[in-house]
GUROMAR-741975 format. One line per 8 residues: number of its first residue (from 1); their letters; for each residue x, y, z of C-alpha. Coordinates in steps of 0.5 Angstrom, whole numbers. Example, Ala and Ser with C-alpha at 12.3 -4.5 7.8 and 13.67 -1.06 7.14 Angstrom:
residues 2
1> as> 25,-9,16; 27,-2,14
This chain:
residues 215
1> mktkslll> -4,-91,-14; -10,-90,-9; -6,-88,-3; -2,-83,-7; -8,-80,-10; -11,-79,-3; -5,-76,0; -5,-71,-6
9> avfttigf> -12,-69,-5; -11,-68,2; -5,-64,1; -8,-60,-4; -14,-59,0; -9,-56,6; -6,-52,1; -12,-48,-1
17> sctciaqs> -15,-48,6; -9,-45,9; -10,-38,12; -3,-34,12; -3,-27,16; 2,-22,13; 7,-19,17; 8,-11,17
25> vscadftv> 15,-10,19; 19,-3,17; 25,0,19; 21,4,25; 21,-3,29; 29,-3,30; 33,1,35; 40,1,36
33> lginpdpf> 41,0,44; 48,0,44; 55,-1,40; 60,-4,45; 67,-7,44; 67,-14,45; 70,-17,51; 74,-22,48
41> dpnvynvs> 76,-19,42; 79,-12,41; 78,-12,34; 70,-13,34; 64,-9,37; 57,-11,38; 51,-7,35; 45,-9,40
49> ihfsapst> 39,-8,36; 32,-9,39; 26,-11,35; 20,-8,38; 15,-11,33; 10,-17,36; 13,-23,38; 9,-27,33
57> dhvnypyv> 13,-23,28; 20,-24,25; 25,-23,20; 30,-27,16; 37,-27,16; 38,-20,19; 45,-17,20; 49,-11,20
65> savldcng> 53,-10,14; 57,-4,16; 57,2,21; 59,9,19; 61,15,23; 59,22,23; 62,23,17; 59,18,13
73> dtvatggm> 66,14,13; 65,6,14; 69,4,21; 66,-3,21; 64,-8,17; 59,-15,19; 56,-21,16; 50,-25,17
81> sffaqigq> 50,-29,23; 43,-30,25; 38,-34,21; 32,-30,24; 30,-25,30; 24,-25,33; 19,-19,35; 21,-17,42
89> ttndyavt> 28,-19,43; 35,-16,42; 40,-19,38; 48,-17,38; 51,-17,31; 58,-17,31; 62,-12,27; 70,-12,25
97> lsgsmace> 73,-5,27; 76,-2,21; 77,5,23; 75,10,29; 68,10,33; 70,16,36; 66,21,31; 59,20,33
105> pltavfiy> 53,19,31; 54,13,29; 50,9,24; 49,2,23; 47,-1,16; 42,-6,18; 39,-11,13; 33,-16,14
113> gidafdqd> 29,-20,10; 21,-21,10; 22,-27,5; 26,-30,0; 24,-24,-5; 24,-18,-1; 30,-15,3; 30,-8,6
121> tcllsfgt> 36,-4,9; 35,1,15; 40,6,17; 40,6,24; 43,12,28; 46,12,35; 50,17,39; 50,23,43
129> taglsdas> 47,28,37; 42,27,31; 43,22,26; 45,23,19; 41,28,15; 35,25,11; 35,26,4; 29,31,4
137> ertnafsl> 32,35,9; 35,42,7; 42,45,10; 44,52,9; 48,50,2; 45,43,-1; 39,39,-2; 37,33,-5
145> fpnpvksq> 31,31,-9; 27,27,-11; 27,22,-5; 25,16,-7; 29,16,-13; 27,13,-20; 32,14,-24; 35,21,-23
153> vtiqtmkd> 36,25,-17; 38,33,-17; 43,36,-12; 41,43,-11; 46,48,-8; 48,55,-7; 52,58,-13; 58,59,-9
161> esgtdyfv> 58,51,-8; 59,50,-15; 65,46,-17; 65,42,-11; 65,34,-12; 60,29,-10; 61,22,-8; 56,16,-8
169> ydhtgklm> 56,10,-3; 52,4,-3; 50,1,4; 56,-3,5; 60,4,4; 63,2,-3; 64,8,-8; 59,7,-13
177> ltgridse> 59,14,-17; 63,21,-17; 62,27,-20; 63,35,-20; 57,40,-18; 57,44,-24; 51,49,-23; 46,50,-18
185> ntsvdmsh> 42,44,-20; 46,38,-22; 43,32,-24; 46,25,-22; 44,19,-26; 42,13,-22; 38,9,-27; 43,3,-27
193> lsrgiylf> 44,2,-20; 40,-3,-16; 34,-1,-11; 37,1,-4; 39,6,0; 45,10,-2; 49,16,2; 51,22,-2
201> rfgsdlkq> 57,26,1; 59,33,-2; 61,40,0; 68,43,1; 70,39,7; 65,33,5; 61,33,11; 55,34,8
209> tfkavke> 52,27,8; 45,25,5; 41,19,4; 37,17,-2; 33,11,-3; 33,8,-10; 27,5,-12
């Protein structure tokens, strides 16, 4: 009994005296260096992602869940393959092709965890031109606000664009919502959706693509 009590006291003391340094990691720490076909499997591509944080930092269970083309369509999907990625390293994340990679820029949907209760999703662009429009940017016809979104987001558009449809996809490319833009300010209820990043597509050719962050 004395031995058990002594061990408990030692562990308790160590636990209370532990000094833990919290790491600060964001999407800005990740860059896509290339998206290239696998030399052994024509149906697989490798997404090379560099983690620029200090080598003392790491992220848990990172993976590329999808690759989107310039229209926001899912052209490849992936799953978890690494336990972690350390700062100052580059990992090749395998994805399985489901479409064409020809329409650039491509966007890698990258998911990583800081701990068991904290997961983040990044949209990382790669290609010859600028990436997907940020949700706060305005095109000639559309804008999307507020961003981040708490419960409702508003699609603001010119009068002559009323009557077009909108589509909302989650980070895996799954269609979550659809509806009709019926006025110059159309509200979309996102209160029932989980927190994360969503892609809005609308316009007569469905090529207007915005991202919205749901809190």
